[in-house]
N, C-alpha and C positions, 0 to 999 in steps of 0.2 A: 504494500500500500504506500502511496506517495506520502512524503512527509509534508509538514506545514510549509506553505510558500515562503515564510520568513526564515525557515531553517536552512542551513547549508549554503547560504549566499556568501559570496566572496567578502571577506573582511579586509580591513585596511587600517593603517596606523592613523591615530588622531593627530592632526596638525593643529598646533596652538594658533589662536586667531591672530596673534601678533606676528606670525612667521612671515607674512608677506612684507612687513616693514623691515625684516632682518635679511632679506634676500641680498646676496652680494651684487654689486654693480656689474651688470653684464656689458658686453661689448656694445658700444654706441653704434647703432645701425641707422643713423639719420640718412646716410647715403643710400640705404637700401630702398627707402620709400619716399623720400622727400622731394624728388625732382621729376619733372615730366620726362626727362631723358631716360629715367629708369623704367618707364612704362614699356613692357615687353611687347604687348599686342593689344590693340583695340579691335574687337570683332563686332561690327554692326550687322543687323539683319539686312537682307537684300532690300534695295530701295523700293522695289515693286512688290514687296511682301505685304499681304493683307492678313492681319492676324485673325485666326479662327477660320480661314477658308483654305480649302484644299488647293495644292499647287502640283501640277504635273512635273516630274523630274525633267530637267533639261539635259540634253545630250551635249557633251563637250568633246570635241575631236582632239586628237593628239596635237594638231597644228595650233589650235586655240590655246591649249594648255602650255605649249612651248612659248607662244607669244606672250601669255600672261607672265610666264617666268622671266622672259627677257625684259619685260617692263619693270621688273624689280631691280634692275641694274646690279644684280649680284648680291644685294644686301641680304637676301634670304635664299635658302636652298630650295624652298618650296613655297608656293603661294596658297591662297584659299580657294583654288579652283576645285569644284566638286564634280566628280564623275557620277554617272547614273548609278553605278554600283555602290556609291557612298551615301545614297539617299535611302533612308529606312522609312517606309510608310507605316508608321506604328499604329495609327488609328485614323478614323475619318473625321476627327474634330480636334480641338485644342488639346495639347499635351500638358498635364499638370505636374507630373512627377516622373523622374528618372532615377533609378538606383542601379549601381553596379556592385557585383561581388565576384571576385576571381574572373571566371570566363563568362559570367552571366550578365545580361542587361535586361531590366524590366521597365516597361513604360506604361504609365496609366494616364487617363485623361477624361475628357468631357463626355465621351461616348459610353460611359458606364462599364468599362472593362480595362483589364491590364493585359499586356502581352509580354511574354518571356522569350528572349533570344539568347543565342550563344554568340559571343563577340567574334568568334572565328568563322561564323556563318550567319551573316545578317540578312541573307536573301529571303529567309522564311522563318517565322516564329516556331519555337518548339512547344509552346503552350499558350493558348488563349484563355484567359481567366475571365469568363463572363459570369453573369448571375448577380452582378452588383446592381444596386437600386439607384445609384446616383454617381456623380463624377468621382473617379478614383483620385484621391489626393495624397495617399500614403502608400509606400511600398518598401518593405524592409526585410532583409535576410537576417536570420539568426547568426550567432557568432561562428558556427561551423558551416553555414551555407546549406544546411540540411532542410531548413524550413523557410518558406517565403510567406509573409503576411501582406495582404493588400487591403486597404480600407477606403471606404467611400464617405461622402459628406453626410449620408444618412446615418452612419455608424456601423453599417454592415462590414464585417471583416471576413475575408476568405483566406484560409490557410492552405497552402499548396506544397507539394513535394517537387522541387526543381530537378531532382536527380532522376525520378522515374520517367518523365514528369507527369504530374496529375494534380487535379484539385482534390483536396481531402475532406474539408468540412467548412461550415460557416459559423461565425459567432455574431449574435445579434443583441448583445447586452448594452453596448454603448450607444448613446444617442447624439447625433450631430457631431461626429468625430472632428477633433481639432489636431491631434497629434498621436503618434504611435511609435513605440521603440521597444527593442528587445533588451533584456538584461544582458550585461556583458559577459557573465560567467554561468548562465543557466538558461534553459529553454523556457523562460518566463517572458510573456508579452505584456506590455503596459500600454494603456491608451487613455486619453482624456477627451472629454466632450461636455455636452450639455448636462448630463446627469452624473457628473463626477469623474473619478479616476477608477479604472478597472485593471485588475491584474489576473492573468490566467497562466496556470501551469500547463504547458503545451506538449503534446506528443504527436506523432504522425497519425495516431488512432483517434485522438480527440482531446478535449479539455479535461484535465484531471482534477483541477481545483480552481476555484474562482474567489477573488476577494474584491471588495469595493471600498473606496475611500471618499466619503461625502463630507463636505466642509460645512454643511448646515445652512447653505444659501443656494439660491437658484443660479448663481454665477457659473458660467462655463469655464472649465479648465482650458486655457488657451495654449499653454506649453508646459512641458515637464522634462525633468532630467534626473537620472540617478546620481547620487553622491558617490564619492570615491570608495566609501566602505561597502557599497553594494547592498546595504540594508535600509537605506533611507532614500527618499525621493523628494525633490523640491518641485512645486508647481505654482504657476501664477494664474490669476483668474481675471475675467473681464471686468470685475468690479474694482480691480487694483490690488486685491489682497494677494498675499504670498504665504504659502504653507509648506512646512517640512513634515513629511509623513514617515512614520515607522512602518515598513512593509510587513513586519511580523504582527504587531499588536494593533495596527490601524489607528494609532494615536497620532495627533499632529501638534505642531508648534507654529503659532502664527507670527508673521513678521509684519510689523506696521511700517509701511514705506511712505504713505501719503501719495502713492501713485494714482493716476487716473486709470482707465482701462489698461491692464497689463497685456502686453502683446507677445514678447519673446524673452527667453532667458538662456543663460549658459552657465555651466559650472567649471571651475578651474580644475585642471588635471591633477594638481598635487596639493593645493591649498584649500582651506575650508572657506571658500569664497564662492559667491554666485553673483551674476549681474543680471538685472531685470530691466527691461525697457517698457515704456508705456506709450499711450496715444498722444501725449503732450510733448514728446521729444525729450524725455528725461531717461537717464539710466541710473539705477540704484545699485551700488555695491553693498552687498550684505554678507555678514558672517553666518555661515551655516552651523556654527557651534553655539553662538550666543543669540542668534536670531535678531541681531541689531543691524541697523543701517550704518555703514561706515562712511560712505561718501555719496553725493548726488551730483550727477553730471548733466549739465544743460546743453544737449547736443545741438540745438538750433541756435544757440547764442552766436551772433555774428554772421549768420547765414543770410544771403541775399534773397532767399526764397521763402522766408517765413517759417512757421512752426508746423510740425507734422508728426506722424507716428513712427516709432521704431519698428523697422521691418526685419532686421537681423542684428545679432550681436555675438561676437566670438572672442574668447580669450586667446591670447597667443599660446600655442601648445608647447613652447620651449621655456627658456629662462627669462625672457623679457617680461616685464611687468606691464603688459599692454592688453588692451582689448580693442577690437575693430567694431564699428557700429555703422549701420546704414539706415537711412530714413526714406519715407515715401515722398519727401520733398527734395530728394536728390543729393543730400549730403552724405558723404562717406568719409569717416574720420578715424583716427587712432588716438586713444588716450592712454596715459600712464596712470594706472589705478593706484599706485603707491604714493605718487605725489599729487594726484588729482588734476594734472595739467593736460591740456590739449597738445598732442605731439605733432600730428599732421592732419591737414584737410586734403584728402586725395581727390574727392569729387564734390562739386556743389553746382549742379547744372539742371535742376528741376525734374530730371528723369529718375523715378523711384529706384532705389537700390533694393532689390528683393531678396538677395542672399549674398553671402560671402564665405570664403574658405581660406584658411591658412594651409599650406602644405610644404613639405620638405622633400626636395628631389632625391636626396640620398643622405646616408649617415654623415654627420659633420658639416653638411651644407646649410646655407642660410635658408630660413623659412621665407616663402613667398606668399603673396596675398592676391586673391582673385575676387572680383566683385562682378555680379550680374545685375543688369538694370532691366526695367520693365519693358523697354523697347527691344530687348534681346542683346544689347551690347555687353560684351564681356571684356573686362580690362584686367591685366595682370601686371603687378609691380614686382620688379626684381632688379638686382644689380649684377646678376650672373647670366650667362648666355650658354646654357647647355641644354641638351635635348633629352630630357629625362622623364617627363610627366605628360599626363593627358587630362583633359577637362571635360566635364559633362555639364551641360546647362540647358534648362528649359525655362518656360515662362515664369513659373512660380517656385522653382527649386534649382539648386546648384550642388553638384557633387563632383568628385574627381577620382581618377583611378590611375594606377601605374600600368600602362598597357601599350607597348610599342614605342612609347616616348613621343608620339607625334599625332595624337588624335584629339580632336575637339568635336563634341556632339552638342548641337544647339537646336532650340525649338524654332521651327519655321512653319507656321500654320499647323497642319496635322502631320508634318514630316519631322523626323529626327535626322538632322544633317551631320555627317561626319566629315570635317574639313581637316585635311592633313597638312601640317606645316611643321617647321623645325626651328622656330625662333625662340622657343622656351630656353 
């Protein structure tokens, strides 16, 4: 018989709240992100692209591809020319989520289904996950890649086996799904929505156990993340409240931030810290040990385009005491959370920044930063020029993978486009 969902989860050391102030001074990376010359690539959508409408793949001859390469004057080894074989017709409407794991690619969208591909054969899907009741907005592989969960806006979740491949069963507990994540060390699926937070112990045969976490209000859980100990979860809600939940006993600790509707959060990879964004353009740095607000960052201060909502926020995954934040009014900036200072304003152009990622091309190499905007533009900041990573981007989500070192996937109507280039 399966044990309690709170038992056997990965433990972790307790970091004192003051540890972030005691971190040693890391290498100054102003040159990494602070100048337009350091932008590796800006990738806009095609000028004639009409969002949400199907486009037929365009054939590109070898002569045209060579001409495009010649126009680059040798600055790049490959351009953004797309051949017909690089266009993946993933669905017949807008794409909302793209997720990669090892050699798998899953795409979900407005047509109420998700499609699973192998990256080494994108000519046809290996599994079409239909049966969803609304637009598919979440798709997540578990830590071993043995299970795939896809979730739609209604709250319906379908668990599939990508290895067989086949659909296994559905989960219909959550209402109006906002987010969905797997536990990092167990086959436990977590999701938040209109009726609170749900946790399921998952196998290929079905759900073994279920737990729910209700905060006593009707506010939707807008985002959530496991803490480093694997035994607690932090969630923010549309009424601005923030709670830390014990997964085992379902008890919670409230954090009073003063935020308006909370939108996004992230947790630090080694410190007992979380950052929460709201609809008023503020970010709140909180201690997950003491449930206290440590600092408040006014992201729209000094912006030429007014105030707006926080759309994405990410801690630096290395030693730097930074977080990156993007807003729906076009600002994308980096803050030093230890000193409370604005370090860089990378974008401020009215086009919403919908997601961002830090990534490291290889061990010992500098982290780079990617931002995706609502119009489909993808911008990468780096001070190095090696060809080691790939980027996946769609209209409302952004992720990346290490595959071939030269691949970009971006949303273009109902197509997923793979553009090969070598400027990273």
